[in-house]
C-alpha positions as CSV (number, residue, x, y, z in Angstrom):
1,M,-86.7,-35.3,86.0
2,K,-89.3,-38.0,86.0
3,T,-87.6,-41.4,86.4
4,V,-84.8,-42.4,88.8
5,A,-83.1,-45.8,89.2
6,I,-81.5,-46.6,92.6
7,L,-78.9,-49.3,92.6
8,G,-79.1,-51.2,95.9
9,A,-82.2,-51.8,98.1
10,G,-80.5,-51.7,101.4
11,E,-81.0,-49.0,104.1
12,L,-79.7,-46.2,102.0
13,G,-81.5,-47.2,98.8
14,A,-84.8,-47.7,100.5
15,T,-84.5,-44.5,102.5
16,L,-83.7,-42.5,99.4
17,A,-86.5,-44.1,97.5
18,R,-88.9,-42.9,100.2
19,R,-87.5,-39.4,100.2
20,L,-87.8,-39.1,96.4
21,A,-91.3,-40.5,96.4
22,E,-92.3,-38.0,99.1
23,T,-91.2,-35.1,96.9
24,S,-94.0,-36.0,94.5
25,R,-91.8,-34.8,91.6
26,L,-91.0,-38.2,90.1
27,A,-93.3,-40.5,88.2
28,V,-91.3,-43.7,88.8
29,V,-88.5,-44.8,91.2
30,H,-86.9,-48.1,90.4
31,L,-85.2,-50.0,93.2
32,V,-82.6,-52.4,91.7
33,D,-80.9,-55.1,93.7
34,A,-79.3,-58.5,93.0
35,D,-81.7,-59.8,95.6
36,E,-84.9,-59.3,93.5
37,G,-87.2,-60.3,96.3
38,R,-85.8,-57.6,98.6
39,A,-86.1,-55.0,95.9
40,K,-89.7,-55.9,95.0
41,G,-90.6,-56.2,98.7
42,K,-89.3,-52.8,99.7
43,A,-90.8,-51.2,96.5
44,L,-94.2,-52.7,97.3
45,D,-94.0,-51.6,101.0
46,L,-93.2,-48.0,99.9
47,L,-95.8,-48.1,97.1
48,Q,-98.6,-49.2,99.5
49,S,-97.5,-46.5,102.0
50,G,-98.2,-43.8,99.4
51,P,-101.9,-43.3,100.3
52,L,-100.9,-42.8,104.0
53,E,-97.9,-40.5,103.2
54,G,-99.7,-38.5,100.5
55,Y,-97.6,-39.4,97.4
56,D,-98.5,-41.3,94.3
57,T,-95.0,-42.0,92.9
58,R,-94.8,-45.4,91.3
59,L,-92.1,-47.6,92.9
60,V,-90.9,-50.7,91.1
61,G,-88.4,-53.4,92.2
62,A,-86.0,-55.1,89.7
63,R,-83.1,-57.4,89.7
64,S,-81.1,-55.5,87.1
65,A,-81.0,-52.1,85.5
66,A,-80.5,-53.6,82.1
67,G,-84.2,-53.7,81.1
68,L,-85.3,-50.4,82.6
69,G,-84.8,-48.3,79.4
70,E,-84.0,-44.7,79.5
71,V,-83.9,-43.1,83.0
72,D,-83.2,-39.5,84.0
73,A,-80.8,-40.4,86.7
74,V,-79.1,-43.5,88.2
75,V,-78.1,-43.4,91.9
76,V,-75.6,-45.8,93.4
77,A,-76.7,-46.6,96.9
78,D,-76.2,-50.1,98.4
79,A,-75.1,-52.1,95.4
80,A,-73.5,-55.3,96.6
81,E,-70.7,-55.0,94.0
82,L,-69.5,-51.7,95.5
83,P,-66.9,-52.0,98.4
84,V,-68.5,-49.2,100.4
85,S,-66.9,-50.4,103.6
86,S,-63.4,-49.9,102.2
87,P,-62.8,-46.2,101.4
88,G,-59.4,-46.8,99.9
89,L,-60.5,-49.5,97.6
90,A,-61.5,-48.6,94.0
91,P,-64.7,-50.2,92.7
92,P,-64.4,-53.2,90.4
93,E,-64.2,-52.1,86.7
94,S,-66.9,-54.5,85.8
95,F,-69.3,-52.8,88.2
96,V,-68.3,-49.3,86.9
97,R,-69.0,-50.5,83.3
98,E,-72.4,-51.7,84.3
99,V,-73.2,-48.4,86.1
100,V,-72.0,-46.4,83.0
101,E,-74.2,-48.6,80.7
102,A,-77.2,-48.2,83.0
103,T,-76.8,-44.4,83.1
104,G,-77.0,-44.0,79.4
105,R,-77.7,-40.3,78.6
106,G,-78.9,-39.6,82.1
107,L,-77.2,-38.4,85.3
108,L,-75.2,-40.5,87.7
109,V,-75.3,-39.6,91.4
110,V,-73.1,-41.6,93.8
111,A,-74.8,-41.5,97.2
112,T,-72.4,-43.7,99.1
113,A,-70.1,-42.1,101.8
114,H,-66.9,-42.9,99.9
115,G,-68.0,-42.2,96.4
116,A,-65.0,-40.2,94.9
117,A,-63.3,-43.2,93.3
118,L,-66.5,-44.3,91.5
119,V,-67.1,-40.8,90.3
120,A,-63.6,-40.6,88.8
121,A,-63.9,-44.2,87.3
122,A,-67.2,-43.4,85.6
123,V,-65.7,-40.4,83.9
124,R,-62.7,-42.3,82.8
125,L,-65.0,-44.8,81.2
126,G,-66.7,-42.2,79.1
127,L,-69.4,-40.4,81.1
128,P,-69.1,-36.6,80.8
129,R,-68.0,-35.1,84.1
130,T,-70.9,-32.7,83.9
131,R,-73.3,-35.6,84.5
132,V,-71.5,-37.4,87.3
133,V,-71.5,-36.3,91.0
134,G,-71.0,-37.7,94.4
135,S,-73.5,-36.3,97.0
136,S,-72.0,-37.4,100.3
137,P,-69.9,-34.3,101.0
138,L,-73.2,-32.5,101.5
139,A,-73.9,-34.9,104.4
140,T,-70.5,-34.2,106.0
141,A,-71.1,-30.4,105.6
142,A,-74.5,-30.8,107.3
143,A,-72.8,-32.7,110.2
144,L,-70.2,-30.0,110.6
145,R,-72.9,-27.3,110.7
146,W,-74.8,-29.2,113.4
147,H,-71.7,-29.6,115.6
148,I,-70.7,-25.9,115.2
149,A,-74.3,-24.8,115.9
150,E,-74.3,-26.9,119.1
151,Q,-71.2,-25.2,120.4
152,L,-72.5,-21.7,119.5
153,F,-76.1,-22.3,120.7
154,V,-77.6,-21.3,117.4
155,N,-79.9,-23.0,114.8
156,P,-77.8,-25.2,112.4
157,R,-79.6,-23.4,109.5
158,E,-77.8,-20.2,110.5
159,V,-74.4,-21.9,109.9
160,A,-73.0,-21.7,106.4
161,L,-69.9,-23.6,105.2
162,T,-68.4,-25.8,102.5
163,V,-66.1,-28.8,102.6
164,L,-63.4,-29.8,100.2
165,G,-61.1,-32.9,99.9
166,L,-62.1,-36.4,100.6
167,P,-64.9,-36.4,103.3
168,P,-65.9,-38.1,105.5
169,D,-62.4,-39.3,106.3
170,H,-60.4,-36.3,105.2
171,P,-62.6,-33.2,105.0
172,I,-61.0,-29.7,104.5
173,L,-63.0,-26.8,105.9
174,P,-61.4,-23.7,104.2
175,H,-60.1,-21.2,106.7
176,A,-62.7,-18.6,107.7
177,S,-65.3,-20.1,105.3
178,A,-67.7,-21.2,108.2
179,T,-70.0,-18.3,109.1
180,V,-73.0,-17.6,111.3
181,G,-75.1,-14.8,110.1
182,G,-72.3,-13.7,107.9
183,V,-69.8,-13.5,110.8
184,P,-66.8,-15.9,110.6
185,V,-67.2,-18.7,113.2
186,E,-63.5,-18.3,114.2
187,R,-64.3,-14.8,115.5
188,L,-67.1,-16.1,117.7
189,S,-65.2,-19.2,118.9
190,P,-61.7,-19.9,117.7
191,L,-62.0,-23.6,118.7
192,A,-65.5,-24.3,117.3
193,V,-64.4,-25.5,113.9
194,R,-61.6,-27.6,115.2
195,R,-63.9,-29.3,117.8
196,A,-66.5,-29.9,115.1
197,T,-64.0,-31.5,112.8
198,E,-62.6,-33.7,115.6
199,A,-66.1,-34.8,116.5
200,L,-66.5,-36.3,113.0
201,K,-63.2,-38.2,113.0
202,G,-63.9,-41.9,112.4
203,R,-67.5,-41.3,111.7
204,V,-69.4,-42.0,108.5
205,P,-72.7,-40.4,107.7
206,G,-75.6,-42.7,108.2
207,P,-78.2,-43.8,105.6
208,V,-80.7,-41.0,106.5
209,A,-78.1,-38.2,106.1
210,L,-76.7,-39.8,102.9
211,A,-80.2,-40.1,101.4
212,A,-81.1,-36.5,102.3
213,A,-77.9,-35.4,100.6
214,A,-78.6,-37.4,97.5
215,C,-82.2,-36.1,97.3
216,R,-80.9,-32.5,97.7
217,V,-78.4,-33.0,94.9
218,L,-81.0,-34.5,92.6
219,T,-83.3,-31.7,93.3
220,A,-80.6,-29.1,92.5
221,L,-79.7,-30.9,89.3
222,A,-83.3,-30.9,88.2
223,G,-83.8,-27.3,89.0
224,G,-83.9,-24.3,86.7
225,V,-82.0,-22.0,89.2
226,P,-78.5,-23.4,89.9
227,A,-77.5,-24.2,93.5
228,V,-73.9,-24.3,94.8
229,L,-73.3,-27.4,96.8
230,P,-70.2,-29.3,97.9
231,V,-70.0,-32.6,95.9
232,F,-67.5,-35.0,94.5
233,V,-66.7,-34.1,90.9
234,T,-63.8,-34.9,88.6
235,L,-61.4,-32.0,88.2
236,E,-60.2,-31.0,84.8
237,G,-57.6,-28.3,85.7
238,E,-59.5,-26.6,88.6
239,Y,-57.4,-26.3,91.7
240,G,-54.4,-27.4,89.5
241,H,-55.5,-31.0,89.2
242,R,-56.8,-33.4,86.6
243,R,-58.4,-36.9,86.4
244,V,-59.2,-36.9,90.2
245,A,-62.5,-36.6,91.9
246,L,-62.5,-34.5,95.1
247,A,-65.2,-32.6,97.0
248,V,-65.5,-29.0,95.9
249,P,-68.3,-26.5,95.7
250,A,-70.0,-26.9,92.3
251,R,-72.9,-25.2,90.6
252,L,-75.7,-27.7,89.8
253,G,-78.7,-27.0,87.7
254,H,-80.4,-27.6,84.3
255,G,-79.5,-31.3,84.5
256,R,-75.8,-31.0,84.8
257,V,-72.8,-29.7,86.7
258,E,-72.6,-26.1,85.3
259,G,-69.3,-25.2,86.9
260,I,-66.9,-25.6,89.7
261,M,-66.2,-22.8,92.2
262,E,-62.5,-22.4,93.0
263,V,-62.1,-21.4,96.7
264,S,-59.0,-19.4,97.7
265,L,-57.0,-21.7,100.0
266,E,-54.5,-20.8,102.6
267,A,-51.1,-22.6,102.5
268,V,-52.1,-25.3,105.0
269,D,-55.4,-26.1,103.3
270,R,-53.7,-26.0,99.9
271,T,-51.1,-28.5,101.0
272,A,-53.7,-30.8,102.4
273,F,-55.8,-30.5,99.2
274,D,-52.8,-31.3,97.0
275,T,-51.9,-34.3,99.1
276,L,-55.4,-35.7,98.8
277,A,-55.4,-35.1,95.1
278,Q,-52.1,-37.1,94.7
279,R,-53.5,-39.9,96.8
280,A,-56.7,-40.1,94.7
281,D,-54.8,-40.0,91.3
282,P,-55.1,-43.5,89.8
283,G,-51.9,-42.8,87.8
284,R,-50.0,-42.8,91.1
285,A,-51.3,-46.1,92.3
């Protein structure tokens, strides 16, 4: 992966551009924004910071993705056309078509907190579901790991878990899936998972966490060794649902979604998951 276009030069877009530049794995990062001055200004600021930060990635600001040519990945960040503040509102079809056209034969990563609807819409308009993911569930998973670690007085890196459903508003943490050193968290503290989940209610991951999640997903997609991460993907029969995008653990690598991991769900979690799937189904709107 050599070239990435980021749609939106707001806080999330600019933060992600810096994170990607610092990896030194990309040749070019395009910042695309309807406010061309903002896009070019932030791109120039990041470009001139390269000698200080130790990266030489080329950063370019643009008003539209139309003239960028082929890119390896398009990331939706702060695009003005996307109603990111309204999680229940589907993105405008005109915007989805523009995103699909800009993506071409590359990957589409939706970095916004409420990205499931856009993931599903992009697949409905023709993009293969193997090339479309939403990265924000990874940020929610990281937040849960931090809260659980705080209660157990351990390093967050020692906590392992996955999330399903529609995070950040409706995350599902499968029963007994959260572990510390291979030991289920519920054995160490029966209330830790519940308290961690409650601590996230009404909270949306910030731009730094969302940018870190998107960067991790892009790195995984570009890698030769697949990684299993919780992301928004469109289901095609997995978990008994079709045409809906929900957070599930997926195997990412070699430039695509290689597969979806089906987690065994207990009755309560299965009911919650099915309810969210019905809510997200455009055919039920």
